[in-house]
C-alpha positions in Angstrom: -130.3 14.7 -86.7 -129.3 16.3 -89.9 -132.6 15.2 -91.5 -134.5 16.8 -88.6 -132.6 20.1 -89.0 -133.1 20.1 -92.8 -136.8 19.6 -92.3 -136.8 22.6 -89.9 -134.8 24.8 -92.3 -136.9 23.8 -95.3 -140.1 24.8 -93.5 -138.8 28.2 -92.6 -139.3 30.1 -95.9 -143.1 29.6 -95.9 -143.5 30.2 -92.2 -141.3 33.3 -92.2 -143.1 34.8 -95.2 -146.4 34.4 -93.4 -145.0 36.0 -90.3 -143.7 39.0 -92.3 -147.2 39.4 -93.7 -148.8 39.1 -90.3 -146.3 41.5 -88.6 -146.2 43.9 -91.6 -142.4 44.1 -91.5 -139.1 42.2 -91.8 -138.0 40.0 -88.9 -135.2 40.0 -86.4 -133.3 36.7 -85.9 -135.0 35.8 -82.6 -138.4 36.4 -84.2 -137.5 34.0 -87.0 -136.7 31.2 -84.6 -139.7 31.8 -82.5 -142.0 31.9 -85.5 -140.5 28.7 -86.9 -141.2 26.9 -83.6 -144.7 28.1 -83.0 -146.8 25.1 -81.9 -149.8 26.5 -83.8 -148.9 29.5 -85.9 -152.5 30.1 -87.0 -153.8 30.6 -83.5 -150.7 32.1 -81.8 -151.0 35.6 -80.6 -147.8 37.7 -81.0 -147.3 40.7 -78.7 -144.0 41.3 -77.0 -144.2 41.5 -73.2 -147.8 40.3 -73.1 -148.6 37.2 -75.2 -147.8 33.7 -74.1 -146.0 31.8 -76.8 -146.5 28.0 -77.2 -143.5 26.6 -78.8 -142.2 23.2 -79.9 -138.6 22.6 -78.8 -136.0 20.7 -80.8 -134.0 19.5 -77.8 -134.0 19.2 -74.0 -130.8 19.1 -71.9 -130.6 18.2 -68.2 -127.8 18.2 -65.6 -127.4 15.8 -62.8 -128.8 18.0 -60.1 -131.9 19.7 -61.5 -132.3 16.8 -63.8 -133.2 14.5 -61.0 -136.5 16.4 -60.4 -137.1 16.8 -64.1 -136.9 13.0 -64.5 -139.2 12.4 -61.6 -141.7 14.8 -63.1 -141.4 13.1 -66.5 -142.0 9.7 -64.9 -145.3 11.1 -63.6 -146.5 11.7 -67.2 -146.6 7.9 -67.8 -144.7 8.2 -71.2 -142.3 5.4 -72.0 -139.8 7.5 -74.1 -139.0 11.1 -74.4 -140.7 12.9 -77.2 -137.8 15.0 -78.3 -134.0 14.4 -78.3 -132.8 14.8 -74.8 -129.5 14.4 -72.8 -128.4 14.4 -69.2 -125.0 15.5 -68.1 -123.2 14.6 -64.8 -121.3 17.8 -64.0 -122.7 19.4 -60.8 -122.0 16.8 -58.1 -118.2 16.7 -58.4 -116.7 18.6 -55.5 -113.4 20.5 -56.1 -111.0 19.6 -53.4 -107.7 17.9 -54.3 -107.5 17.6 -58.0 -109.2 16.1 -61.0 -108.6 12.4 -60.5 -109.3 12.2 -56.8 -112.3 14.6 -57.0 -113.9 12.5 -59.8 -113.3 9.2 -58.0 -114.8 10.7 -54.8 -117.9 11.9 -56.6 -118.5 8.6 -58.3 -118.3 6.9 -54.9 -120.3 9.5 -52.9 -123.0 10.0 -55.5 -123.2 6.4 -56.9 -127.0 6.1 -56.2 -127.8 9.3 -57.9 -125.6 8.4 -61.0 -127.2 5.0 -61.1 -130.7 6.4 -60.9 -130.2 9.0 -63.7 -128.2 6.5 -65.9 -131.0 3.9 -65.5 -133.7 6.5 -66.2 -131.8 7.8 -69.3 -131.4 4.2 -70.6 -135.1 3.4 -70.1 -136.6 6.7 -71.3 -134.4 7.4 -74.3 -132.0 10.2 -73.1 -128.4 10.3 -74.0 -126.2 9.9 -70.8 -122.9 11.8 -70.3 -120.9 10.2 -67.5 -119.2 12.1 -64.7 -116.1 13.7 -65.9 -117.2 14.0 -69.5 -117.8 17.8 -69.1 -120.0 20.6 -68.2 -123.4 20.5 -69.8 -123.1 23.8 -71.7 -119.7 23.1 -73.1 -120.7 19.6 -74.1 -123.9 20.9 -75.7 -121.9 23.4 -77.7 -119.5 20.8 -78.9 -122.1 18.2 -79.9 -125.7 19.5 -80.1 -126.0 23.3 -80.5 -127.2 24.1 -84.1 -128.0 27.5 -85.7 -131.7 28.3 -85.8 -132.9 25.6 -83.4 -134.7 25.9 -80.1 -133.5 24.1 -76.9 -134.6 24.4 -73.3 -132.5 23.0 -70.4 -132.8 22.9 -66.7 -129.9 25.2 -66.0 -129.9 29.0 -66.2 -126.7 29.2 -68.3 -128.2 27.3 -71.2 -128.0 30.4 -73.4 -124.3 29.5 -73.9 -125.5 27.7 -77.1 -126.4 31.1 -78.5 -122.8 31.3 -79.6 -123.8 28.9 -82.4 -127.0 30.7 -83.2 -129.2 28.5 -81.2 -132.1 29.9 -79.2 -131.3 28.1 -76.0 -133.2 29.0 -72.9 -132.8 28.0 -69.2 -136.0 26.8 -67.5 -137.1 24.8 -64.5 -137.2 21.0 -64.5 -141.0 20.9 -64.8 -140.8 22.7 -68.2 -138.2 20.1 -69.3 -140.3 17.2 -68.0 -143.3 18.5 -69.9 -141.4 19.1 -73.1 -139.9 15.6 -72.9 -143.5 14.3 -72.5 -144.4 15.9 -75.8 -146.2 19.0 -74.6 -145.6 22.5 -76.1 -143.4 24.8 -74.0 -144.8 28.1 -72.9 -142.9 31.4 -72.4 -143.9 35.1 -72.2 -143.3 36.6 -75.6 -139.9 38.3 -74.9 -139.1 41.8 -75.8 -135.9 42.3 -77.8 -132.7 44.1 -76.8 -130.5 44.7 -79.8 -126.8 45.1 -79.1 -125.0 46.6 -82.1 -121.3 45.7 -82.1 -118.8 47.7 -84.2 -115.1 47.5 -84.3 -112.9 44.6 -83.3 -111.6 43.1 -80.0 -107.8 43.5 -79.6 -105.1 43.4 -77.0 -106.3 42.5 -73.5 -110.0 43.0 -74.3 -111.8 39.7 -74.6 -115.4 38.5 -75.3 -115.8 38.4 -71.5 -115.5 42.2 -71.4 -118.5 42.6 -73.8 -120.9 40.9 -71.3 -119.3 42.3 -68.1 -119.6 45.8 -69.6 -123.2 45.0 -70.6 -124.1 43.7 -67.1 -122.7 46.9 -65.6 -124.7 48.9 -68.1 -128.1 47.1 -67.9 -127.9 45.5 -64.3 -129.0 42.1 -63.2 -132.6 42.7 -64.0 -132.2 44.7 -67.2 -132.8 41.7 -69.4 -135.8 40.2 -67.6 -138.3 38.8 -70.1 -136.1 39.9 -73.0 -133.9 38.3 -75.6 -130.5 39.9 -76.2 -129.7 39.8 -79.9 -126.3 40.8 -81.1 -125.6 42.1 -84.5 -123.3 44.3 -86.6 -119.8 43.9 -88.0 -118.3 43.5 -84.5 -120.2 40.3 -84.0 -118.4 38.7 -86.9 -115.1 39.5 -85.4 -115.7 37.3 -82.4 -115.2 33.5 -82.4 -118.0 31.1 -81.9 -116.8 30.2 -78.4 -116.3 33.9 -77.6 -119.9 34.4 -78.6 -120.9 31.6 -76.3 -119.2 33.3 -73.4 -121.2 36.4 -74.0 -124.5 34.5 -74.4 -123.8 32.3 -71.3 -123.4 35.3 -69.0 -126.4 37.0 -70.4 -128.2 35.0 -67.7 -126.7 37.6 -65.3 -128.9 40.2 -67.0 -131.9 38.1 -66.2 -132.4 37.7 -70.0 -134.6 35.0 -71.4 -131.7 34.1 -73.7 -129.0 35.7 -75.9 -128.1 34.9 -79.5 -125.7 35.8 -82.4 -126.5 35.4 -86.1 -124.9 32.6 -88.0 -121.6 33.4 -89.6 -118.4 31.8 -91.0 -116.9 31.5 -87.5 -119.8 29.3 -86.4 -119.4 27.2 -89.5 -115.7 26.7 -88.7 -116.5 25.6 -85.2 -119.1 23.1 -86.4 -116.6 21.6 -88.8 -113.9 21.5 -86.1 -116.3 19.5 -83.9 -117.2 16.9 -86.5 -120.4 18.5 -87.7 -119.5 19.5 -91.3 -122.9 18.3 -92.5 -124.7 20.8 -90.2 -122.3 23.6 -91.2 -123.1 22.9 -94.9 -126.8 22.9 -94.1 -126.6 26.2 -92.2 -124.6 27.8 -95.0 -127.3 26.6 -97.5 -130.1 28.2 -95.5 -128.1 31.1 -94.1 -130.6 33.8 -95.0 -133.0 32.3 -92.5 -130.4 32.1 -89.7 -129.7 35.9 -89.6 -131.9 38.9 -89.2 -133.5 40.3 -92.3 -131.2 43.0 -93.8 -133.6 45.8 -93.0 -133.0 45.4 -89.2 -129.4 46.7 -89.6 -130.6 49.7 -91.6 -133.1 50.9 -88.9 -132.6 48.8 -85.8 -134.7 51.0 -83.6 -137.8 49.9 -85.5 -137.2 46.2 -84.7 -135.7 46.2 -81.1 -137.4 47.5 -78.0 -134.0 48.7 -76.7 -130.8 49.4 -78.5 -127.3 49.3 -77.1 -124.2 50.4 -79.1 -120.8 48.9 -78.2 -117.6 49.8 -80.0 -115.2 46.9 -79.5 -112.3 49.2 -80.6 -112.6 51.3 -77.5 -114.0 48.6 -75.0 -111.6 48.2 -72.0 -111.1 45.0 -70.0 -113.7 45.0 -67.2 -113.9 43.4 -63.7 -117.2 42.9 -61.9 -117.8 42.3 -58.2 -117.9 41.8 -55.4 -121.2 40.3 -54.6 -123.0 41.0 -57.9 -122.2 40.5 -61.6 -123.3 44.0 -62.4 -121.0 45.9 -60.1 -118.3 46.6 -62.6 -115.6 49.0 -63.8 -112.8 49.1 -66.3 -109.7 47.4 -64.8 -107.8 50.6 -64.5 -110.3 51.8 -61.9 -110.3 48.6 -59.8 -107.4 49.5 -57.5 -108.9 52.8 -56.5 -112.2 51.2 -55.6 -110.4 48.5 -53.6 -108.7 51.1 -51.5 -111.9 53.2 -51.2 -114.0 50.3 -50.0 -111.3 48.7 -47.9 -111.7 45.4 -49.7 -109.0 42.8 -49.2 -106.6 43.4 -52.0 -104.7 40.2 -51.6 -106.0 37.4 -53.9 -106.3 34.0 -52.2 -107.4 32.1 -55.3 -107.5 32.7 -59.0 -109.7 30.4 -61.0 -110.2 30.0 -64.8 -112.5 27.8 -66.9 -116.1 26.8 -66.1 -118.9 26.6 -68.6 -118.5 30.3 -69.4 -114.8 30.4 -70.3 -113.1 27.1 -70.9 -112.8 27.1 -74.7 -109.6 26.3 -76.4 -109.2 30.0 -77.2 -109.7 31.0 -73.6 -107.1 28.4 -72.4 -104.6 29.3 -75.1 -104.8 33.0 -74.2 -104.4 32.3 -70.5 -101.5 30.0 -71.2 -99.8 32.7 -73.3 -99.9 34.9 -70.2 -98.7 32.0 -68.0 -95.8 31.3 -70.3 -94.6 34.9 -70.1 -94.6 34.7 -66.3 -92.8 31.3 -66.5 -90.1 32.6 -68.8 -89.5 35.5 -66.3 -89.1 33.1 -63.4 -92.4 34.0 -61.8 -94.9 31.7 -60.1 -98.5 32.4 -59.2 -98.8 34.1 -55.8 -102.5 33.1 -55.6 -103.7 29.6 -55.7 -104.4 29.0 -59.4 -107.1 26.5 -60.3 -108.1 25.4 -63.8 -111.5 23.9 -64.7 -111.6 22.5 -68.3 -115.2 22.5 -69.7 -115.1 19.1 -71.2 -112.9 16.0 -71.7 -112.4 17.1 -75.3 -111.0 20.4 -74.1 -108.9 18.8 -71.5 -107.3 16.2 -73.8 -106.6 18.9 -76.4 -104.9 21.4 -74.1 -103.0 18.5 -72.5 -101.8 17.4 -75.9 -100.8 21.0 -76.8 -98.8 21.6 -73.6 -101.1 24.0 -72.0 -101.7 21.9 -68.9 -98.0 21.6 -68.4 -97.6 25.3 -68.5 -100.4 25.9 -66.0 -98.9 23.3 -63.6 -95.4 24.8 -63.9 -96.7 28.2 -62.5 -98.3 26.4 -59.6 -101.7 25.6 -61.1 -104.0 22.7 -60.2 -106.3 21.2 -62.8 -109.7 20.3 -61.5 -112.3 17.9 -62.9 -114.3 18.7 -66.0 -117.2 19.9 -63.9 -118.8 22.9 -62.4 -116.9 22.8 -59.1 -116.2 26.2 -57.5 -118.5 28.0 -60.0 -121.6 26.6 -58.2 -120.3 26.2 -54.6 -118.9 22.7 -55.0 -115.5 23.7 -53.6 -114.1 22.5 -50.3 -111.6 25.1 -49.2 -109.0 24.7 -46.5 -107.0 27.9 -47.1 -109.2 30.3 -45.2 -111.5 30.0 -42.2 -115.3 29.8 -42.6 -115.9 33.4 -41.6 -112.6 34.9 -42.9 -112.9 37.8 -45.3 -110.9 37.1 -48.4 -110.8 37.9 -52.1 -110.9 35.6 -55.1 -110.9 36.3 -58.9 -112.4 34.0 -61.5 -113.6 33.8 -65.1 -116.9 32.3 -63.9 -120.4 33.9 -64.2 -121.9 34.5 -60.8 -120.4 36.0 -57.7 -123.2 36.4 -55.1 -122.1 36.0 -51.5 -121.6 32.3 -50.7 -121.9 31.4 -54.4 -118.4 29.9 -54.8 -117.5 28.4 -51.5 -120.5 28.9 -49.2 -118.9 31.8 -47.3 -120.6 35.1 -47.1 -117.2 36.6 -46.4 -115.6 35.7 -49.7 -115.4 38.7 -52.1 -115.6 37.3 -55.6 -114.5 39.2 -58.7 -115.1 38.1 -62.3 -113.1 39.0 -65.4 -111.5 37.3 -68.4 -109.3 34.2 -68.1 -106.2 36.1 -69.3 -106.7 38.9 -66.7 -107.3 36.3 -64.0 -104.0 34.6 -64.9 -102.1 37.9 -64.8 -103.7 38.7 -61.4 -102.7 35.3 -60.1 -99.0 36.3 -60.7 -99.5 39.6 -59.0 -101.5 38.2 -56.1 -103.3 41.5 -55.6 -106.3 43.4 -57.1 -104.1 46.5 -57.1 -102.5 45.5 -60.3 -103.3 46.4 -63.9 -101.7 44.1 -66.4 -102.1 46.6 -69.1 -99.9 49.2 -67.5 -98.1 47.7 -64.4 -95.1 45.6 -63.9 -94.0 42.8 -61.6 -90.5 42.1 -60.2 -88.8 38.9 -61.5 -86.5 36.9 -59.2 -83.5 38.5 -60.9 -84.8 42.0 -60.1 -85.9 42.9 -63.6 -89.3 44.5 -64.1 -91.7 42.4 -66.1 -94.6 43.7 -68.1 -97.0 41.3 -69.7 -97.8 41.7 -73.4 -101.3 41.3 -74.6 -102.5 37.6 -74.7 -102.7 35.7 -78.0 -104.4 32.5 -78.8 -106.0 30.6 -81.7 -109.7 30.2 -81.6 -109.5 26.6 -82.8 -106.6 24.1 -82.3 -104.3 23.8 -85.4 -104.2 20.0 -85.0 -107.9 19.7 -84.4 -109.6 18.7 -81.2 -108.2 15.6 -79.5 -110.4 12.5 -79.7 -110.9 9.9 -77.0 -113.4 8.3 -74.6 -115.6 11.3 -74.0 -118.1 9.5 -71.7 -121.3 9.2 -73.8 -123.8 6.4 -73.5 -126.7 5.7 -75.8 -130.1 4.8 -74.5 -131.0 1.2 -74.2 -132.2 -0.6 -77.3 -134.5 -2.7 -75.0 -135.9 -0.1 -72.6 -138.5 -2.4 -71.1 -135.8 -4.5 -69.6 -134.3 -1.6 -67.8 -135.3 -1.1 -64.1 -135.1 2.3 -62.5 -132.6 2.2 -59.7 -133.7 3.8 -56.5 -132.5 2.1 -53.3 -135.0 1.4 -50.5 -135.0 4.2 -47.9 -132.7 6.4 -49.9 -131.6 9.7 -48.3 -130.8 11.2 -51.7 -133.7 10.1 -53.9 -137.5 10.5 -53.3 -140.1 9.6 -55.9 -142.4 12.6 -56.3 -146.0 12.6 -55.2 -148.5 15.3 -56.2 -149.2 18.5 -54.3 -152.6 18.9 -52.9 -155.1 20.8 -55.0 -156.3 24.3 -54.0 -159.4 23.9 -51.7 -161.3 26.7 -53.4 -161.0 29.1 -50.5 -159.3 32.5 -50.1 -156.1 32.6 -48.1 -157.1 34.1 -44.8 -154.9 35.4 -42.0 -151.7 33.7 -43.2 -148.5 34.4 -41.2 -145.4 35.8 -42.9 -142.7 33.2 -42.8 -140.1 35.6 -44.1 -139.8 39.1 -45.5 -136.6 39.1 -47.4 -134.4 42.1 -47.7 -132.4 43.1 -50.7 -130.9 40.5 -53.1 -132.7 37.2 -52.7 -131.4 34.8 -55.3 -132.3 31.2 -55.7 -129.0 30.5 -54.0 -130.4 32.3 -51.0 -133.7 30.5 -51.1 -132.2 27.0 -51.8 -128.4 27.1 -51.3 -126.2 24.7 -53.2 -122.8 23.5 -51.9 -123.3 20.5 -49.6 -127.1 20.6 -50.2 -126.6 19.5 -53.8 -126.5 15.9 -52.6 -130.2 16.1 -51.7 -131.5 17.6 -54.9 -133.3 14.3 -55.7 -135.0 14.2 -52.2 -137.5 17.0 -51.8 -138.0 16.4 -48.1 -134.4 16.5 -47.1 -133.3 19.4 -49.3 -136.2 21.5 -47.9 -134.3 21.8 -44.7 -132.1 24.4 -46.5 -135.0 26.7 -47.3 -134.2 30.4 -47.1 -130.9 29.5 -45.4 -129.2 32.4 -47.1 -132.1 34.9 -47.1 -131.8 38.1 -45.0 -134.7 38.6 -42.7 -135.9 42.2 -43.1 -137.5 42.1 -39.7 -134.5 41.0 -37.6 -131.5 41.4 -39.9 -130.6 37.7 -39.3 -129.7 35.4 -42.1 -131.7 32.2 -42.5 -133.6 32.6 -39.3 -136.9 34.1 -38.1 -139.6 34.2 -35.5 -142.1 31.3 -35.2 -145.6 33.0 -35.4 -147.2 30.1 -33.4 -144.8 30.0 -30.4 -142.9 33.3 -30.6 -139.6 31.5 -30.5 -136.8 33.6 -32.1 -133.8 32.8 -34.2 -135.4 29.7 -35.6 -134.3 28.3 -39.0 -137.0 29.1 -41.5 -137.4 25.5 -42.6 -138.0 24.5 -38.9 -140.7 27.2 -38.6 -142.3 26.1 -41.8 -142.4 22.4 -40.8 -144.1 23.4 -37.5 -146.6 25.5 -39.3 -147.3 22.7 -41.8 -147.8 20.2 -39.0 -150.3 22.6 -37.5 -152.1 22.9 -40.8 -151.1 26.6 -41.3 -150.1 27.9 -44.7 -147.8 30.9 -44.9 -146.6 33.5 -47.3 -143.3 35.2 -48.3 -142.7 38.9 -48.9 -139.8 39.7 -51.2 -137.8 42.6 -52.6 -136.7 43.5 -56.2 -135.8 40.8 -58.8 -136.8 38.1 -56.3 -135.4 34.7 -57.4 -132.7 35.8 -59.7 -129.8 33.5 -60.5 -129.9 29.7 -61.0 -132.9 28.0 -62.5 -133.1 25.6 -59.6 -136.8 24.8 -59.1 -136.2 23.6 -55.6 -136.4 27.2 -54.7 -140.1 26.9 -55.6 -140.7 23.3 -54.7 -139.4 23.5 -51.1 -141.7 26.4 -50.2 -144.6 24.6 -51.8 -143.8 21.4 -50.0 -143.5 23.0 -46.6 -146.8 24.9 -46.9 -146.0 28.1 -48.8 -149.2 29.5 -50.4 -148.1 32.8 -52.0 -145.0 35.0 -52.7 -145.6 38.7 -52.9 -142.7 40.8 -54.2 -141.6 44.1 -55.8 -140.5 42.2 -58.9 -139.6 38.6 -60.0 -136.9 37.0 -62.0 -138.4 35.2 -65.0 -137.5 31.6 -64.3 -138.3 31.6 -60.7 -141.8 33.2 -61.2 -142.5 30.4 -63.8 -141.3 27.8 -61.3 -143.6 29.1 -58.6 -146.5 28.9 -61.1 -145.6 25.4 -62.1 -145.6 24.2 -58.5 -149.0 25.8 -57.5 -147.6 28.8 -55.5 -149.4 32.1 -56.2 -146.8 34.7 -57.4 -147.9 38.3 -56.9 -146.2 41.6 -57.5 -147.0 44.9 -55.7 -148.8 47.4 -57.9 -147.2 50.0 -55.7 -143.6 48.8 -54.8 -143.7 51.0 -51.6 -146.3 48.5 -50.2 -143.4 46.3 -49.4 -142.8 48.5 -46.4 -146.3 48.0 -45.0 -145.6 44.4 -43.8 -144.5 43.8 -40.2 -143.4 40.8 -38.2 -146.7 40.0 -36.5 -149.0 40.8 -39.4 -151.5 38.3 -40.8 -152.2 38.4 -44.5 -155.3 37.6 -46.5 -155.5 37.2 -50.3 -159.1 37.3 -51.5 -161.0 36.9 -54.7 -159.0 33.7 -55.6 -162.2 32.0 -56.9 -162.5 34.8 -59.6 -158.9 35.0 -60.6 -158.6 36.2 -64.2 -155.7 37.2 -66.4 -154.8 40.8 -65.9 -157.2 41.3 -63.0 -155.6 42.7 -59.8 -155.7 40.7 -56.6 -156.7 42.2 -53.2 -154.3 41.7 -50.3 -155.4 42.6 -46.8 -152.9 43.1 -44.0 -154.2 42.6 -40.4 -152.0 44.4 -37.9 -151.4 43.1 -34.3 -153.8 45.8 -33.0 -156.6 44.7 -35.3 -156.2 47.5 -37.9 -156.6 46.5 -41.6 -154.5 47.8 -44.5 -155.7 46.9 -48.0 -153.4 46.9 -51.0 -153.5 45.7 -54.6 -151.2 43.2 -56.3 -151.0 42.0 -59.8 -150.3 38.6 -61.3 -149.1 37.5 -64.7 -150.9 34.2 -64.9 -152.8 33.1 -68.0 -156.0 31.1 -67.8 -154.0 27.9 -68.2 -151.6 28.9 -65.4 -154.6 29.8 -63.2 -155.7 26.2 -63.8 -152.3 25.0 -62.5 -152.8 27.0 -59.3 -156.3 25.6 -58.8 -155.1 22.0 -59.5 -152.2 22.3 -57.2 -149.4 22.3 -59.8 -149.0 22.2 -63.6 -148.6 18.5 -63.5 -151.8 18.1 -61.5 -153.8 20.1 -64.1 -154.5 17.2 -66.4 -154.9 13.5 -66.6 -151.8 11.4 -66.4 -150.9 7.7 -66.5 -150.1 6.2 -63.1 -146.6 4.9 -63.6 -147.1 2.1 -61.2 -150.5 0.8 -62.6 -150.5 2.0 -66.2 -154.0 3.2 -65.7 -155.3 6.8 -66.3 -155.6 8.7 -63.1 -156.1 12.2 -61.8 -152.8 13.5 -60.5 -154.2 14.1 -57.0 -155.1 10.5 -56.8 -151.6 9.2 -57.2 -149.0 9.3 -54.4 -145.6 7.7 -54.7 -142.9 7.2 -52.2 -139.5 5.6 -52.4 -139.9 1.8 -52.2 -143.5 1.8 -53.2 -144.5 -1.2 -55.3 -147.7 0.4 -56.5 -149.7 3.7 -56.3 -151.7 4.5 -53.2 -154.9 6.1 -54.5 -156.4 8.9 -52.5 -153.4 10.0 -50.5 -152.4 13.6 -50.7 -149.3 15.5 -49.7 -148.9 19.3 -49.1 
């Protein structure tokens, strides 16, 4: 790998010099990495917010849930080996329930067929395989693969975590990963740049988490859409590499394309601590290419589309929530808001760790708070759960006594997996509809995100503050100023947390769960059981028939926040992520129906039946040969990268989605799957759609980049209302729509026959022994 990185670094001086000449100015860090990875620099157009960049990626990473579909899509390409270094990580299917050992064993048993499938696919196609329990994808990538100045895409929205090591790491859908693994260039809208100038230094209770929770509060969950957040300034150098990773990880909550920090000595120290001294030396040798040109600091407004100033000396600890990661305030104001809004102040569960905050530094600081409470005779009043990010972290904090400290205050250590952060949490302490409060150091807190319950109020803050709140058991406690009563009657005030960013004895070594690809891939058989309920080999979607969409019913008009969790919920549905038909039964289960106020249910336009699950209605429409559309609100599709939120609507007959605005990844996923994504030119047009309307979208045969699309609304009384919508598709993406999907748009190799074929001629089902030419599926 070092040779590949050296080759990249060595190519940068010439490429960057040409870019400076072309742009007529020095370059920001993000620009340097984009320019260095241009697929064809000579023909590439560069215009922030408008141009489509074609890039070559250095690495692809998958996790076990979204990775299943990515592998299926890669298989349809006909390639025998991945074209770029790729890994898959088993972290999403482990349900938090009774503790690390039991939870891991349960997952290995329950998900054996999924693990066997992705392990066999990894061995055959050349991916590195990380076994269940080895760690969360983003922490494992940070420890093993993240490298300054490189470009990675991964099928998970929190991929930007690797920006903590100066990597341009971007969350995408599985189709993007499948195509990159097949050797195709990766496309993305040329992002605008938000520069975040950091001055001062973190101290006391203020942690890296507070930088991003403050920024989320400032910019909101759509403030970073189609933008890269680039941090710079003296304050950046005061933050550890893992602290930088926390900030970049949660930049996904801004909707940002990615986030990144410039290379510095703290990154080099982390690389050396994680057995990558050769890469640290390389980065130091080529350092000038791994930071922004000096002129950017002198006049940042010239280089960034937006500029934010944050003084770390005055930044206060922040808490965000409930229900959105941008609803924030300084911790001193939390108690007042709790009383004003009548939120439950009692904390039922306090959770630390996850891919966002499970570094050694995080755990050491939390343990410092825990030890103070322990010495005072206190125990956690809220259930205290700890999620190590990787086996390396777990073994290190166990060796150094941190696990023992957490357990002595009443903590339970969970598996090295996503668990409660993504809804993989089986709770028994509250009823399914019981309003309750939790606090965590995770990244997302949408209703239902952590435990599937819309009634759980989830608040996010740093691990140290979470630990202090666990002792208090209430949101109406400020660890900076308030005291607790010890068993002996004394008043106890916590001192500010302390913790080394890297372990003094180095990271513990051990069996970390990695498996190399097979040396004889032709001997490996892909493992998919006959009649599997969890795995379904993909077939192509039917191509567009060349006709306008006429008089389509509205399946759902969503109201307010509609995340990918609302469109395709996780939790128990994760087990069906490799089976498109079965997981489609969860479609829009969490979406609020703007017509009726119901969640997950609507009116069947064919029968008039009310309170029907949206998936049931869609299946009945599909059976009748009727396509349908979706009307959505602002930032539609924010949240996780899960492409099932695009694949399920496509599979069940969705033709178009018309919204006030899209989240970046979801809009791309819709394009990839052949769904037409449109945005109202006048956002007020959202209000013109009613339950019984029929919608026509015309002029599809003459779709052109930048050309508006005519949408006609036919009212129940026969009146016609005409509005205009826009799309952001390039000519190539329009070709995806016409072909039925991005994968359909070109020739592929039939994986069962080895012969060239048009994608629409190939249909595969579980258990098939060969392709069935001519069959099509909607």
